[in-house]
Gaussian input, Z-matrix of N, CA and C with variables (Angstrom, degrees):
# hf/3-21g

backbone

0 1
 N
 C     1     B1
 C     2     B2     1     A1
 N     3     B3     2     A2     1     D1
 C     4     B4     3     A3     2     D2
 C     5     B5     4     A4     3     D3
 N     6     B6     5     A5     4     D4
 C     7     B7     6     A6     5     D5
 C     8     B8     7     A7     6     D6
 N     9     B9     8     A8     7     D7
 C    10    B10     9     A9     8     D8
 C    11    B11    10    A10     9     D9
 N    12    B12    11    A11    10    D10
 C    13    B13    12    A12    11    D11
 C    14    B14    13    A13    12    D12
 N    15    B15    14    A14    13    D13
 C    16    B16    15    A15    14    D14
 C    17    B17    16    A16    15    D15
 N    18    B18    17    A17    16    D16
 C    19    B19    18    A18    17    D17
 C    20    B20    19    A19    18    D18
 N    21    B21    20    A20    19    D19
 C    22    B22    21    A21    20    D20
 C    23    B23    22    A22    21    D21
 N    24    B24    23    A23    22    D22
 C    25    B25    24    A24    23    D23
 C    26    B26    25    A25    24    D24
 N    27    B27    26    A26    25    D25
 C    28    B28    27    A27    26    D26
 C    29    B29    28    A28    27    D27
 N    30    B30    29    A29    28    D28
 C    31    B31    30    A30    29    D29
 C    32    B32    31    A31    30    D30
 N    33    B33    32    A32    31    D31
 C    34    B34    33    A33    32    D32
 C    35    B35    34    A34    33    D33
 N    36    B36    35    A35    34    D34
 C    37    B37    36    A36    35    D35
 C    38    B38    37    A37    36    D36
 N    39    B39    38    A38    37    D37
 C    40    B40    39    A39    38    D38
 C    41    B41    40    A40    39    D39
 N    42    B42    41    A41    40    D40
 C    43    B43    42    A42    41    D41
 C    44    B44    43    A43    42    D42
 N    45    B45    44    A44    43    D43
 C    46    B46    45    A45    44    D44
 C    47    B47    46    A46    45    D45
 N    48    B48    47    A47    46    D46
 C    49    B49    48    A48    47    D47
 C    50    B50    49    A49    48    D48
 N    51    B51    50    A50    49    D49
 C    52    B52    51    A51    50    D50
 C    53    B53    52    A52    51    D51
 N    54    B54    53    A53    52    D52
 C    55    B55    54    A54    53    D53
 C    56    B56    55    A55    54    D54
 N    57    B57    56    A56    55    D55
 C    58    B58    57    A57    56    D56
 C    59    B59    58    A58    57    D57
 N    60    B60    59    A59    58    D58
 C    61    B61    60    A60    59    D59
 C    62    B62    61    A61    60    D60
 N    63    B63    62    A62    61    D61
 C    64    B64    63    A63    62    D62
 C    65    B65    64    A64    63    D63
 N    66    B66    65    A65    64    D64
 C    67    B67    66    A66    65    D65
 C    68    B68    67    A67    66    D66
 N    69    B69    68    A68    67    D67
 C    70    B70    69    A69    68    D68
 C    71    B71    70    A70    69    D69
 N    72    B72    71    A71    70    D70
 C    73    B73    72    A72    71    D71
 C    74    B74    73    A73    72    D72
 N    75    B75    74    A74    73    D73
 C    76    B76    75    A75    74    D74
 C    77    B77    76    A76    75    D75
 N    78    B78    77    A77    76    D76
 C    79    B79    78    A78    77    D77
 C    80    B80    79    A79    78    D78
 N    81    B81    80    A80    79    D79
 C    82    B82    81    A81    80    D80
 C    83    B83    82    A82    81    D81
 N    84    B84    83    A83    82    D82
 C    85    B85    84    A84    83    D83
 C    86    B86    85    A85    84    D84
 N    87    B87    86    A86    85    D85
 C    88    B88    87    A87    86    D86
 C    89    B89    88    A88    87    D87
 N    90    B90    89    A89    88    D88
 C    91    B91    90    A90    89    D89
 C    92    B92    91    A91    90    D90
 N    93    B93    92    A92    91    D91
 C    94    B94    93    A93    92    D92
 C    95    B95    94    A94    93    D93
 N    96    B96    95    A95    94    D94
 C    97    B97    96    A96    95    D95
 C    98    B98    97    A97    96    D96
 N    99    B99    98    A98    97    D97
 C   100   B100    99    A99    98    D98
 C   101   B101   100   A100    99    D99
 N   102   B102   101   A101   100   D100
 C   103   B103   102   A102   101   D101
 C   104   B104   103   A103   102   D102
 N   105   B105   104   A104   103   D103
 C   106   B106   105   A105   104   D104
 C   107   B107   106   A106   105   D105
 N   108   B108   107   A107   106   D106
 C   109   B109   108   A108   107   D107
 C   110   B110   109   A109   108   D108
 N   111   B111   110   A110   109   D109
 C   112   B112   111   A111   110   D110
 C   113   B113   112   A112   111   D111
 N   114   B114   113   A113   112   D112
 C   115   B115   114   A114   113   D113
 C   116   B116   115   A115   114   D114
 N   117   B117   116   A116   115   D115
 C   118   B118   117   A117   116   D116
 C   119   B119   118   A118   117   D117
 N   120   B120   119   A119   118   D118
 C   121   B121   120   A120   119   D119
 C   122   B122   121   A121   120   D120
 N   123   B123   122   A122   121   D121
 C   124   B124   123   A123   122   D122
 C   125   B125   124   A124   123   D123
 N   126   B126   125   A125   124   D124
 C   127   B127   126   A126   125   D125
 C   128   B128   127   A127   126   D126
 N   129   B129   128   A128   127   D127
 C   130   B130   129   A129   128   D128
 C   131   B131   130   A130   129   D129
 N   132   B132   131   A131   130   D130
 C   133   B133   132   A132   131   D131
 C   134   B134   133   A133   132   D132
 N   135   B135   134   A134   133   D133
 C   136   B136   135   A135   134   D134
 C   137   B137   136   A136   135   D135
 N   138   B138   137   A137   136   D136
 C   139   B139   138   A138   137   D137
 C   140   B140   139   A139   138   D138
 N   141   B141   140   A140   139   D139
 C   142   B142   141   A141   140   D140
 C   143   B143   142   A142   141   D141
 N   144   B144   143   A143   142   D142
 C   145   B145   144   A144   143   D143
 C   146   B146   145   A145   144   D144
 N   147   B147   146   A146   145   D145
 C   148   B148   147   A147   146   D146
 C   149   B149   148   A148   147   D147
 N   150   B150   149   A149   148   D148
 C   151   B151   150   A150   149   D149
 C   152   B152   151   A151   150   D150
 N   153   B153   152   A152   151   D151
 C   154   B154   153   A153   152   D152
 C   155   B155   154   A154   153   D153
 N   156   B156   155   A155   154   D154
 C   157   B157   156   A156   155   D155
 C   158   B158   157   A157   156   D156
 N   159   B159   158   A158   157   D157
 C   160   B160   159   A159   158   D158
 C   161   B161   160   A160   159   D159
 N   162   B162   161   A161   160   D160
 C   163   B163   162   A162   161   D161
 C   164   B164   163   A163   162   D162
 N   165   B165   164   A164   163   D163
 C   166   B166   165   A165   164   D164
 C   167   B167   166   A166   165   D165
 N   168   B168   167   A167   166   D166
 C   169   B169   168   A168   167   D167
 C   170   B170   169   A169   168   D168
 N   171   B171   170   A170   169   D169
 C   172   B172   171   A171   170   D170
 C   173   B173   172   A172   171   D171
 N   174   B174   173   A173   172   D172
 C   175   B175   174   A174   173   D173
 C   176   B176   175   A175   174   D174
 N   177   B177   176   A176   175   D175
 C   178   B178   177   A177   176   D176
 C   179   B179   178   A178   177   D177
 N   180   B180   179   A179   178   D178
 C   181   B181   180   A180   179   D179
 C   182   B182   181   A181   180   D180
 N   183   B183   182   A182   181   D181
 C   184   B184   183   A183   182   D182
 C   185   B185   184   A184   183   D183
 N   186   B186   185   A185   184   D184
 C   187   B187   186   A186   185   D185
 C   188   B188   187   A187   186   D186
 N   189   B189   188   A188   187   D187
 C   190   B190   189   A189   188   D188
 C   191   B191   190   A190   189   D189
 N   192   B192   191   A191   190   D190
 C   193   B193   192   A192   191   D191
 C   194   B194   193   A193   192   D192
 N   195   B195   194   A194   193   D193
 C   196   B196   195   A195   194   D194
 C   197   B197   196   A196   195   D195
 N   198   B198   197   A197   196   D196
 C   199   B199   198   A198   197   D197
 C   200   B200   199   A199   198   D198
 N   201   B201   200   A200   199   D199
 C   202   B202   201   A201   200   D200
 C   203   B203   202   A202   201   D201
 N   204   B204   203   A203   202   D202
 C   205   B205   204   A204   203   D203
 C   206   B206   205   A205   204   D204
 N   207   B207   206   A206   205   D205
 C   208   B208   207   A207   206   D206
 C   209   B209   208   A208   207   D207
 N   210   B210   209   A209   208   D208
 C   211   B211   210   A210   209   D209
 C   212   B212   211   A211   210   D210
 N   213   B213   212   A212   211   D211
 C   214   B214   213   A213   212   D212
 C   215   B215   214   A214   213   D213
 N   216   B216   215   A215   214   D214
 C   217   B217   216   A216   215   D215
 C   218   B218   217   A217   216   D216
 N   219   B219   218   A218   217   D217
 C   220   B220   219   A219   218   D218
 C   221   B221   220   A220   219   D219
 N   222   B222   221   A221   220   D220
 C   223   B223   222   A222   221   D221
 C   224   B224   223   A223   222   D222
 N   225   B225   224   A224   223   D223
 C   226   B226   225   A225   224   D224
 C   227   B227   226   A226   225   D225
 N   228   B228   227   A227   226   D226
 C   229   B229   228   A228   227   D227
 C   230   B230   229   A229   228   D228
 N   231   B231   230   A230   229   D229
 C   232   B232   231   A231   230   D230
 C   233   B233   232   A232   231   D231
 N   234   B234   233   A233   232   D232
 C   235   B235   234   A234   233   D233
 C   236   B236   235   A235   234   D234
 N   237   B237   236   A236   235   D235
 C   238   B238   237   A237   236   D236
 C   239   B239   238   A238   237   D237
 N   240   B240   239   A239   238   D238
 C   241   B241   240   A240   239   D239
 C   242   B242   241   A241   240   D240
 N   243   B243   242   A242   241   D241
 C   244   B244   243   A243   242   D242
 C   245   B245   244   A244   243   D243

   B1=1.4376
   B2=1.5291
   B3=1.3340
   B4=1.4563
   B5=1.5336
   B6=1.3063
   B7=1.4770
   B8=1.5290
   B9=1.3372
   B10=1.4544
   B11=1.5316
   B12=1.3190
   B13=1.4688
   B14=1.4916
   B15=1.3286
   B16=1.4615
   B17=1.5213
   B18=1.3374
   B19=1.4535
   B20=1.5285
   B21=1.3291
   B22=1.4505
   B23=1.5287
   B24=1.3252
   B25=1.4649
   B26=1.5233
   B27=1.3225
   B28=1.4800
   B29=1.5278
   B30=1.3204
   B31=1.4631
   B32=1.5211
   B33=1.3278
   B34=1.4414
   B35=1.5144
   B36=1.3125
   B37=1.4725
   B38=1.5230
   B39=1.3221
   B40=1.4739
   B41=1.5212
   B42=1.3279
   B43=1.4604
   B44=1.5234
   B45=1.3046
   B46=1.4525
   B47=1.5340
   B48=1.3089
   B49=1.4670
   B50=1.5203
   B51=1.3122
   B52=1.4766
   B53=1.5342
   B54=1.3086
   B55=1.4778
   B56=1.5090
   B57=1.3177
   B58=1.4558
   B59=1.5398
   B60=1.3138
   B61=1.4530
   B62=1.5240
   B63=1.3176
   B64=1.4588
   B65=1.5164
   B66=1.3202
   B67=1.4621
   B68=1.5426
   B69=1.3457
   B70=1.4763
   B71=1.5223
   B72=1.3093
   B73=1.4654
   B74=1.5223
   B75=1.3248
   B76=1.4732
   B77=1.5200
   B78=1.3294
   B79=1.4659
   B80=1.5472
   B81=1.3124
   B82=1.4661
   B83=1.5346
   B84=1.3327
   B85=1.4625
   B86=1.5296
   B87=1.3126
   B88=1.4667
   B89=1.5308
   B90=1.3013
   B91=1.4688
   B92=1.5224
   B93=1.3194
   B94=1.4700
   B95=1.5163
   B96=1.3114
   B97=1.4750
   B98=1.5258
   B99=1.3148
   B100=1.4728
   B101=1.5223
   B102=1.3177
   B103=1.4630
   B104=1.5295
   B105=1.3232
   B106=1.4683
   B107=1.5248
   B108=1.3174
   B109=1.4608
   B110=1.5335
   B111=1.3283
   B112=1.4665
   B113=1.5287
   B114=1.3307
   B115=1.4702
   B116=1.5236
   B117=1.3189
   B118=1.4740
   B119=1.5195
   B120=1.3305
   B121=1.4565
   B122=1.5179
   B123=1.3386
   B124=1.4751
   B125=1.5118
   B126=1.3187
   B127=1.4808
   B128=1.5337
   B129=1.3014
   B130=1.4767
   B131=1.5191
   B132=1.3342
   B133=1.4826
   B134=1.5267
   B135=1.3275
   B136=1.4581
   B137=1.5196
   B138=1.3225
   B139=1.4682
   B140=1.5304
   B141=1.3009
   B142=1.4634
   B143=1.5136
   B144=1.3174
   B145=1.4676
   B146=1.5011
   B147=1.3124
   B148=1.4466
   B149=1.5271
   B150=1.3183
   B151=1.4726
   B152=1.5311
   B153=1.3097
   B154=1.4591
   B155=1.5120
   B156=1.3052
   B157=1.4602
   B158=1.5292
   B159=1.3055
   B160=1.4711
   B161=1.5325
   B162=1.3092
   B163=1.4676
   B164=1.5267
   B165=1.3113
   B166=1.4831
   B167=1.5175
   B168=1.3550
   B169=1.4673
   B170=1.5359
   B171=1.3009
   B172=1.4667
   B173=1.5054
   B174=1.3046
   B175=1.4671
   B176=1.5337
   B177=1.3140
   B178=1.4634
   B179=1.5257
   B180=1.3284
   B181=1.4642
   B182=1.5085
   B183=1.3425
   B184=1.4709
   B185=1.5238
   B186=1.3318
   B187=1.4677
   B188=1.5291
   B189=1.2934
   B190=1.4719
   B191=1.5260
   B192=1.3218
   B193=1.4698
   B194=1.5274
   B195=1.3237
   B196=1.4648
   B197=1.5308
   B198=1.3175
   B199=1.4740
   B200=1.5330
   B201=1.3204
   B202=1.4712
   B203=1.5231
   B204=1.3284
   B205=1.4537
   B206=1.5309
   B207=1.3338
   B208=1.4697
   B209=1.5208
   B210=1.3179
   B211=1.4729
   B212=1.5195
   B213=1.3242
   B214=1.4814
   B215=1.5305
   B216=1.3483
   B217=1.4770
   B218=1.5292
   B219=1.3322
   B220=1.4819
   B221=1.5236
   B222=1.3257
   B223=1.4647
   B224=1.5185
   B225=1.3329
   B226=1.4627
   B227=1.5355
   B228=1.3344
   B229=1.4742
   B230=1.5180
   B231=1.3423
   B232=1.4793
   B233=1.5236
   B234=1.3256
   B235=1.4746
   B236=1.5130
   B237=1.3307
   B238=1.4611
   B239=1.5143
   B240=1.3286
   B241=1.4432
   B242=1.5428
   B243=1.2978
   B244=1.4708
   B245=1.5114
   A1=110.78
   A2=117.04
   A3=120.52
   A4=111.26
   A5=116.44
   A6=119.77
   A7=110.94
   A8=115.25
   A9=120.03
   A10=111.78
   A11=117.06
   A12=121.76
   A13=113.95
   A14=117.81
   A15=125.08
   A16=114.03
   A17=117.87
   A18=121.08
   A19=111.37
   A20=114.93
   A21=121.20
   A22=112.39
   A23=117.63
   A24=120.67
   A25=111.24
   A26=116.35
   A27=120.80
   A28=113.94
   A29=117.22
   A30=120.81
   A31=111.31
   A32=116.80
   A33=120.69
   A34=109.38
   A35=115.83
   A36=118.26
   A37=111.20
   A38=115.68
   A39=119.99
   A40=111.69
   A41=117.01
   A42=121.19
   A43=113.56
   A44=115.22
   A45=122.57
   A46=111.01
   A47=115.45
   A48=121.74
   A49=103.89
   A50=117.81
   A51=121.11
   A52=106.87
   A53=115.06
   A54=122.35
   A55=108.83
   A56=117.46
   A57=121.46
   A58=111.95
   A59=115.13
   A60=120.18
   A61=109.54
   A62=116.12
   A63=120.16
   A64=111.66
   A65=117.70
   A66=121.16
   A67=110.85
   A68=116.14
   A69=119.46
   A70=110.89
   A71=116.65
   A72=120.75
   A73=109.52
   A74=115.84
   A75=120.29
   A76=111.14
   A77=116.24
   A78=120.75
   A79=109.83
   A80=117.12
   A81=120.45
   A82=111.86
   A83=116.37
   A84=120.16
   A85=113.38
   A86=117.40
   A87=122.79
   A88=112.93
   A89=119.18
   A90=122.17
   A91=112.98
   A92=117.18
   A93=122.16
   A94=109.27
   A95=116.56
   A96=121.12
   A97=112.00
   A98=118.24
   A99=121.60
   A100=112.61
   A101=118.06
   A102=121.29
   A103=114.66
   A104=120.31
   A105=117.70
   A106=112.96
   A107=117.31
   A108=121.06
   A109=110.56
   A110=115.84
   A111=120.02
   A112=111.63
   A113=116.60
   A114=119.78
   A115=110.94
   A116=118.04
   A117=120.81
   A118=109.07
   A119=117.73
   A120=121.05
   A121=111.61
   A122=116.89
   A123=120.23
   A124=111.34
   A125=116.92
   A126=119.89
   A127=108.70
   A128=117.16
   A129=120.62
   A130=113.50
   A131=117.23
   A132=120.79
   A133=114.14
   A134=117.47
   A135=121.08
   A136=111.49
   A137=115.81
   A138=120.50
   A139=108.17
   A140=114.66
   A141=121.05
   A142=107.92
   A143=115.93
   A144=121.32
   A145=116.18
   A146=118.64
   A147=120.40
   A148=111.17
   A149=116.59
   A150=122.67
   A151=109.07
   A152=116.36
   A153=119.81
   A154=108.94
   A155=116.99
   A156=120.94
   A157=113.05
   A158=116.06
   A159=120.71
   A160=109.53
   A161=116.56
   A162=121.70
   A163=108.90
   A164=114.47
   A165=120.83
   A166=104.68
   A167=117.47
   A168=118.66
   A169=111.78
   A170=115.70
   A171=120.75
   A172=110.35
   A173=114.92
   A174=121.06
   A175=107.68
   A176=115.86
   A177=120.56
   A178=112.63
   A179=118.27
   A180=120.11
   A181=111.92
   A182=117.44
   A183=122.16
   A184=106.68
   A185=116.32
   A186=120.18
   A187=110.33
   A188=116.53
   A189=120.77
   A190=110.49
   A191=116.75
   A192=120.62
   A193=110.95
   A194=117.92
   A195=121.16
   A196=110.75
   A197=117.26
   A198=120.07
   A199=110.02
   A200=116.41
   A201=119.44
   A202=111.06
   A203=117.12
   A204=120.94
   A205=111.13
   A206=117.20
   A207=120.77
   A208=111.59
   A209=116.00
   A210=120.35
   A211=110.27
   A212=117.45
   A213=120.40
   A214=110.26
   A215=117.03
   A216=120.02
   A217=110.36
   A218=116.76
   A219=119.58
   A220=109.52
   A221=117.94
   A222=121.16
   A223=113.04
   A224=118.12
   A225=121.07
   A226=112.41
   A227=117.12
   A228=119.54
   A229=110.71
   A230=117.32
   A231=120.13
   A232=110.38
   A233=115.19
   A234=120.53
   A235=110.27
   A236=116.94
   A237=118.78
   A238=110.96
   A239=118.90
   A240=120.66
   A241=111.62
   A242=116.52
   A243=120.74
   A244=112.54
   D1=-38.98
   D2=179.67
   D3=-64.46
   D4=-38.39
   D5=177.70
   D6=-70.91
   D7=-42.32
   D8=-177.49
   D9=-62.89
   D10=-31.86
   D11=179.67
   D12=-96.47
   D13=12.67
   D14=175.19
   D15=65.53
   D16=21.20
   D17=176.85
   D18=-60.72
   D19=-35.00
   D20=-175.85
   D21=-71.41
   D22=-10.40
   D23=176.38
   D24=-67.42
   D25=-27.84
   D26=-177.70
   D27=-118.92
   D28=-23.33
   D29=-176.50
   D30=-115.34
   D31=135.31
   D32=170.70
   D33=-90.62
   D34=167.19
   D35=177.05
   D36=-67.27
   D37=-38.73
   D38=-175.03
   D39=-113.72
   D40=-52.97
   D41=-171.06
   D42=-107.51
   D43=162.22
   D44=178.52
   D45=-62.83
   D46=137.65
   D47=166.73
   D48=-113.96
   D49=-99.91
   D50=171.64
   D51=-82.36
   D52=-49.70
   D53=176.10
   D54=-106.29
   D55=175.91
   D56=-177.36
   D57=-65.20
   D58=155.54
   D59=175.26
   D60=-72.03
   D61=153.19
   D62=-178.68
   D63=-59.35
   D64=-37.82
   D65=178.48
   D66=-64.29
   D67=-35.10
   D68=177.43
   D69=-67.70
   D70=-39.77
   D71=178.22
   D72=-63.80
   D73=-47.63
   D74=179.88
   D75=-58.42
   D76=-42.23
   D77=-178.72
   D78=-63.50
   D79=-43.25
   D80=-178.10
   D81=-63.36
   D82=-38.93
   D83=-172.83
   D84=-105.06
   D85=12.26
   D86=-174.18
   D87=-48.62
   D88=-43.95
   D89=-173.68
   D90=-104.56
   D91=20.37
   D92=-177.59
   D93=-104.30
   D94=106.44
   D95=-176.43
   D96=-64.60
   D97=-24.70
   D98=-179.66
   D99=-88.69
   D100=-4.06
   D101=-175.29
   D102=-58.11
   D103=-42.37
   D104=-178.73
   D105=-58.34
   D106=-43.47
   D107=-179.96
   D108=-67.24
   D109=-43.99
   D110=-178.84
   D111=-65.20
   D112=-43.19
   D113=-179.32
   D114=-67.39
   D115=-38.24
   D116=177.42
   D117=-60.72
   D118=-40.85
   D119=178.01
   D120=-65.57
   D121=-39.41
   D122=178.31
   D123=-65.99
   D124=-34.77
   D125=177.87
   D126=-62.49
   D127=-48.16
   D128=-176.04
   D129=-77.60
   D130=-37.75
   D131=-172.55
   D132=-101.41
   D133=-11.47
   D134=-177.15
   D135=79.16
   D136=172.28
   D137=177.93
   D138=-166.57
   D139=166.58
   D140=176.00
   D141=-150.48
   D142=143.49
   D143=174.94
   D144=95.77
   D145=-11.51
   D146=-179.49
   D147=-70.33
   D148=-35.90
   D149=-178.00
   D150=-122.52
   D151=47.42
   D152=-177.06
   D153=90.58
   D154=-147.56
   D155=-175.03
   D156=-92.47
   D157=11.02
   D158=179.69
   D159=-72.19
   D160=135.14
   D161=178.85
   D162=-97.64
   D163=130.31
   D164=171.13
   D165=-97.77
   D166=108.01
   D167=-177.86
   D168=-71.13
   D169=157.25
   D170=176.42
   D171=-60.52
   D172=142.86
   D173=177.13
   D174=-121.38
   D175=65.62
   D176=-173.86
   D177=-68.05
   D178=-16.14
   D179=177.05
   D180=-74.62
   D181=-12.72
   D182=179.48
   D183=-87.43
   D184=124.33
   D185=179.00
   D186=-66.64
   D187=161.83
   D188=177.00
   D189=-58.35
   D190=-45.15
   D191=179.95
   D192=-62.31
   D193=-42.34
   D194=178.42
   D195=-67.44
   D196=-37.89
   D197=178.43
   D198=-62.96
   D199=-40.58
   D200=177.89
   D201=-66.08
   D202=-40.88
   D203=178.04
   D204=-65.13
   D205=-42.29
   D206=176.53
   D207=-61.79
   D208=-43.47
   D209=179.98
   D210=-60.94
   D211=-45.35
   D212=178.61
   D213=-62.39
   D214=-40.77
   D215=-179.94
   D216=-65.13
   D217=-45.47
   D218=178.80
   D219=-58.39
   D220=-45.55
   D221=-177.53
   D222=-69.43
   D223=-15.14
   D224=179.11
   D225=-85.21
   D226=-5.09
   D227=-177.38
   D228=-69.25
   D229=144.26
   D230=177.14
   D231=-70.30
   D232=159.54
   D233=177.53
   D234=-58.19
   D235=146.27
   D236=176.43
   D237=-65.80
   D238=152.75
   D239=177.75
   D240=-62.72
   D241=146.60
   D242=-179.26
   D243=-72.29

């Protein structure tokens, strides 16, 4: 789903490309119970300023259900190597 929705164009699995790596996102939000809902909203609505001045553009082509599934998948990634 991440490839199909072009998430991999800006995000790496582990390390930052344009935006943070999925493992970095998971590490930051690991203990945040509200993270799945918030990340799903960021996927669909976009955001700016969370990871510096990088803009996360809106992904309105991603359904709400798919955004929630993507958010859960991102949050399931293991911590990046030290």
